[in-house]
C-alpha positions in Angstrom: -10.1 3.2 6.1 -11.1 1.1 3.1 -8.9 -1.0 0.9 -8.9 1.5 -1.9 -7.8 4.3 0.4 -5.0 2.1 1.7 -3.8 1.3 -1.8 -3.9 5.0 -2.9 -1.9 6.1 0.2 0.5 3.3 -0.3 1.1 4.2 -3.9 1.6 7.8 -3.0 4.0 7.0 -0.2 5.9 4.6 -2.4 6.3 7.2 -5.2 7.4 10.0 -2.8 9.8 7.6 -1.1 11.4 6.7 -4.4 11.7 10.4 -5.4 13.3 11.2 -2.0 15.8 8.4 -2.6 16.7 9.8 -6.0 17.1 13.4 -4.7 19.1 12.1 -1.7 21.5 10.2 -4.0 21.8 13.1 -6.4 22.6 15.6 -3.6 24.7 13.2 -1.5 22.2 13.3 1.3 22.2 10.0 3.1 19.5 11.3 5.5 17.1 12.1 2.6 17.9 8.8 0.9 17.2 6.9 4.1 13.9 8.8 4.7 12.9 7.9 1.1 13.6 4.2 1.7 11.5 4.2 4.9 8.7 6.0 3.1 8.8 3.6 0.2 8.6 0.6 2.5 5.7 2.2 4.4 3.9 2.6 1.1 4.4 -1.0 0.1 3.0 -2.0 3.5 -0.1 0.2 3.0 -0.7 -1.3 -0.4 -0.4 -4.8 1.0 -2.9 -3.9 3.8 -5.3 -2.7 1.1 -4.9 -5.9 -0.9 -5.5 -8.0 2.3 -8.6 -6.0 3.1 -9.9 -6.4 -0.4 -9.2 -10.2 -0.4 -11.1 -10.5 2.9 -14.0 -8.5 1.6 -14.1 -10.6 -1.6 -14.0 -13.8 0.4 -16.9 -12.7 2.7 -18.9 -11.6 -0.3 -18.3 -14.9 -2.1 -19.2 -16.9 1.0 -22.4 -14.9 1.4 -23.3 -15.4 -2.3 -22.7 -19.2 -2.0 -24.9 -19.3 1.2 -27.7 -17.5 -0.5 -27.7 -19.9 -3.4 -28.2 -22.8 -1.0 -31.2 -21.2 0.5 
């Protein structure tokens, strides 16, 4: 999975998690609110993974470009 896909999934999970928390609070459902919290945290982790993959890719590309300039 690429960095963009991770970021999209992360954003989606984070948004759904926040929505579940709101519905859980509004209806008094601790279970739904808890599920929402977990899903939001999962989404944040997925976004962080996407960011890390992008940073690694950028670093490799920059190193390759610098090496090519020296040749």
